[in-house]
C-alpha positions, 0 to 999 in steps of 0.5 A: 396175197401179193409180195412186191418184187423188191421184197425177198421171196423164197424161190420155191414159193408160188406167188400166184397161190391163193392162201387163206382166201377161200371164201372171197375167192369162191364168192368172186368165182361164182359171180364171174361164172354167172357172167358178172363183174367183180371189184376186189377191195382192201388195204395195201398188202392184203392180197388183192393182186394175188386173188385178182391174178388167180381169178384172171388165170382161171377165167382167161380160158373161157374168154378169147379176149383178155384186156389188162392194165395195172396202174401205178401212182407215179403214172396216174397223171398221164391221160389215157395210159390205162386205155392204151394198156387195155386196147393197144394190142387189139385196136387193129383187130376192131378198127375197121368196125369203128366209125371214122370219127371214133377211130380217129379219136381213139387212135389219137388218144392211144398214141398221143398224136393229135392231142386228143382230149376229153374236152374236145373229143369227149363224145367220140372217145366215149363212143369209141371205147363202147364200140371197141368193147362191143366189137370185141364181144362180138368175137366172144366173151371179153374179160377186162382185168384192172389192178390198182384201180385207185391209180387209174388216170381220170380220163381212162376211168371216165371212159371205162365207166361210160362204156360199162354202164351201156354194155347191156347184154354184151359178154364183157366182164370186169375184174378189178382191184382197188386199195381202200383203207379202214375196216369198211372201205366205203371209199370204193364207191367212187371206183364202182362208176368204172364198173358195170352195174352188176359188179359184186364188191368183195372185201378182203379182210385180215388173215386169222392167226391160223392163216398167217401160220399157213402162209408163213409155212408155205413161204418156207418160214417153218422154223418160227414157233407158234408164239412167234407166229402169234406175235407176227399176227398181232403186229401185222394185224393180219396183213399178209404182206406185213406178216411175210416181211416180219416172218422173213426178218425173224427167220433170217435173224439170229437174235430173237426179241426179248420177252415183253419187247415188240418184234423187230421191224425189217427195213422194208416195212419201216419205210412204209411208216417212217416217212410220216414219223419223220414229220413229227417233232422230237417231243411228239416222237418221244411221247409216241415212243412212250405210248408204243411201250405201254400196254394201254396208253392213255393221255393220263398215263402219258402225263404221269410218265412225264409227257406234259404236252401229251394232248397236243403231241398226240393230236399232231400224230393223229393229224398225220394218220399215225393214231386212230381217234375215237372220242368214246375210247380213252386209250390211244390206239395206233392206226396200225400195230406196225406203226407202234412196232416200227417206232419202237424198233427205230428208237435207240436202246437208251430211249427205250429204257427211259420210256420203260423207266417212266412207265414203271412208276406211272403205270397203275397195274403192278404187272405192268410196273414190273414189266417196265421195270425189267425192260428199263434195267440191264443185268441181274438184280434180285429185287427186280427179279422178285418183283417180276416173280410176284407179278407173274404169280398175280398174272397166273391168278388173274387167268393170264398164263401167257403173261405169266410166262413172259414175266417169268422169263424176265424174272429168270433173266434178272435172277442171279445164278446163286439166288434161291429160287434160281433162274432155272426154277423160274424158267421152269415155272414160266414153261409150265405157264406157257403149257397152260397158255397153249404155247407148247413150243415156247415151253419146250424150248425153255425146258430143253434149255434148262436140261442142257445145264440142270443137275438137280433131279427135281429140276430135270424131271420137271423139265422132262415133264414139260417136254412130254406135255408139249408133245401133246397127243404125239407121245410116240415122238418122245419115247426116248425121254422116258428112260432118261426121266426114270433115271433122273427120278431115281427112287423119289416117289414124288418124281416117280409119280410124275413119270408113271402118270405120263407113262399111263398116257403113253400106254393109252395114246400110243399103244392103245392098251387101256388096261395097262394105262389103268394100272400105270395110273393107279401106280402113279396115284399110289406113288403120289400119295406116298410122296404127299403130292396131292395134285399128281395123285388127283390127276392120276385118279382122274385118269384112272377113273376115265379109263375105267369108265371107257373100259366099262370097268366095275371100279369106275364109280369108286375111283371117281369118288376117290378123285373127288374127295377133299382136299381138292386142287383148284388147278386139277378141278378145272383141268381137261384131264382132271376129276371134273372131266372124269365126272362129266364123262361118266355123266354123259355116258350114263345118259344124264345129259342135263347134269353133264351140260351143267358140269361142263359149262362150269368147267368151261367158265373156270378154264376161261377165267384161268386162261387155260387154253388147252382146257378151253379147247377140250371143254368147248368140244365136250359141250358141243358133244353134249348139245349134239346128243341132246339134239341141239345141232345148231348150237353144237355146230357153233361150239364145235366150230369155235373149238376147232378155230381155237385148236387151230390157232393154238395148235392144241387138240386139232384132231379131236376138235376136227373129229367133233366138228365132223359129227356136228357138220354131218348132223346140222351142217355140211356133209361134205365138210363133215367128211373132210374134217373126219379125214383130217382128224384121222390124219392127225391121229395117224401122224401122232400114232394116237390109237384112241382118237383114231377110232373116234375119227373113224367113227365120225367118218363112218357116221358122215358116210352114212348120212351121205348115203354111202352105207358100204363106206360106213361099214368099212370105216365102222368095222375098223373102229370095232377092230381098234376098240376090241384091241384096246379093250374098250367094252362100254358102247357109250364111249363112241356110240357107233354100234347102231350106225354100223348095224343100220349100215349093215342092213342097208348093204344086205347084211342083216345077219352080221347086224344082228350079231353086233346088236346082240353082243353090244346089248350084253355090254349095254345091259351090264353097264345100264346104258339106256340110251345105247339100248334104245338105239340098238332097238332102233337098229334091230327094228330095221333088221326085222323090217328087212326080214319082212317082220313089219309089224314087229319092227314098227312096234320096236321102233315106236318104243325106241323113239319114245325112250330116246325122247324121254332120255333127251336124245333129240336127234336119235329120237328123230332118226327113229321117227324117220325109220318108222315113216316108211313102215307107217306108209305101208299100212292099209289106209295110210295117207299118201305122200309126205304125211307119214314123214311129217313127224320125222321132219318136225323132229329134225327141224326142232333139232336143226338137223339140216342134212337129215331134213334133206334125207326126208325130202329125198325119201318123199320125192322117191316115193314108197319102196315096195319090196313085195312088188316082185311078181309071185312067179319070181319069188322062188328064184329070189328066196335065196337073196338077202333083203337088200338084194331082193329090193335091188333086184325087184327095182331092176325088174321094174326098169329102175337105173342104178341111180334111181335105185340108190335114191329110193333105197337111200344108198350109194350107187356103189352099194347098188353095184356091189349088191347087184354083183352078189345077186348075179353070183347067187342067181347064176346070171351075168347082167341086169338084162338076165334079171329082167329075162328071169322076171319075164320068164316067170310071168309067162309060166 
């Protein structure tokens, strides 16, 4: 995006850096790489100039001639000015190639001498521009860069359009940007006439909240909270220029807006709209002020607020472009949120209070009436505070915790210090609502403020709990809090239960000690029961049961039943760490996929109804996991991407969502993206010190590496997962289901012995816990071990059985993978159909799952043809007896003359794995190179 030079800009930023424009940038880059032209369009401040500059810089190296012009509104009436910018410095180079009449007309137009006009010299000028571009193109590719095409003088636009339509195959490309308004921006059509026929139109739309956050961070405004960034995004409507100016103003201001008030709009942005506001009558301006203060203003609401001539006054505003009109929409809508914010910011304080006072009686919703009442008054007022607290409770019940937090802070501000409940108690409730809404930074700030003055142990412990909750997975960052909160809790069982529940999480996340975490959770549940705190008791029992399930502890079913006993708590019932989640996890690990889907779908619905953002992030991820296991890869990919978007917007569960998105991408999307997401998830876990999710992220990375054909990389990643889970005491193989992937990757790198050891150990745990799905996957992996040892008939029978069981259990993708493993064995059978036929079933199952990366593997296998490890000449077999299966296959293909890349394609392994395998072959055979393998084969054949 572009920042005007008169706007302040931190010195360390790079104005040419493209942020948040990866997709349109890639689209334009691809078009330019093909030799086409590009027209960027979008509203003012959307970032067209930045993208244009970046593309021009990237493509300038491939074009010997780069012509540039950048028009301005004040110069748009000057004829031929853009043409002078473009051709002024190159005219001498090509003037000799122009016919005399054309050269004279063009020189006259560019210099202003001779009074050349389109009317008098039209044809000569048109041909001169065309001839000039062709002459330049004869020397090499030409790139013409034009910014702000809407201000191009009409004469230059006409001449460029004439030439662009007639350049044909001449290597001339145009890269242009034009300002358009509205969401569709169809007004760019008339500017296309100045561009070649092959021009691709690329629209730049508004930024998402995550992109606004990244932009502000890049520009140095890192002190802004997520809540503030959310408000900036809403007020700017995703316009990066407006967002930057709002961010700068807030970062430089010592006073932040009060709850419920719009953001202060800096003078640099007010100027963009105030000129139009000044054209309103005083009455119309007051009416618009009331509309800007309302949440959903309608003509009826404005009438109720005392604006008798609302229709006429809003019509006046619409005529000036301040309001967007929609006959089917009764509510008034400002043409841009910035107009509303600037109008409110410009109004005197007493006029704002008057607008809120009018709306406090006119609004029909009790929440809105309470908010306006608070903003219409100053100082403390117990009656106003009580009404605000009631409104906050109503918002909480409606599933709007963010609104509840805002109202709670207003209530605290209006609460006298000696009231019961006091202002700090209301602040803590607001902080807890903010946690529910996913606004962790706001919650943390409120709690820290309370801790500076609170002396009551219950309030202090409650505030510390908010600080710990706000840390999310980074519990190691708040280690110093636990001694303080234990001291504040004293010997009160209710308070101690809260502390030990959080200590249980710390043991799990930071130290990765499942057994200690389980004991802490059990202790917290006992303390909560003694203190008659049913909510904390249920949360602790849910945590205990989840931990026991992951550990494969025999008490897990009993603890789940305890957590599900009545009386239940509605909040806990749909919390992402509640009993419902514990039951879902148990169902998923017990191979009960339909019941797990039904359970998590209900939890997701309830979390959304209550506005529990953190729970929604995790429940979307859980549902995606369920669909992925069921073989619904397309559905899983959509859900995983939705979870990741919400996680990034809210700053909650980003690592966990990236982990699941990686699995979904590797199964049904883009494998390279899967690898990047898995690295991102691992980085999050490393930064947070989260051992539990580090193992999950590495398991996802290993799976993606395996799908990408990097078996050696998969082995490295999954071996580390094994080490981490052993250290944490996790024995249930249904937790991550990575064991089969590791065993299969070990077979591919020529380590069937280690693979069999892993299968045997894992099978013992799976049999003890009755994990039927895990057992079937282990059988699939064991069949590959047997095939590597030459036991083809036994391997085929085992794979057939595994495929059948996986299908009956509902594991669609795993069933398809078994069919894929079975295909090359079937292709070996006497009389087997050649070509694709043995792979037809695997392809059908993968298509049913929408498992695109796996379908590509099927195509590669068919294209490579059958792999025949037994094709080694009999005379050479004795020399190869000491090699592992993979080593024999690689050596045999070398003997056939295959390159490392060809071997990798035929065996579905990476080139690096081929190289590593060959190194082991050389060592075992006492040779030094591929040539020696060929000589060995030749020597054996001649004996």
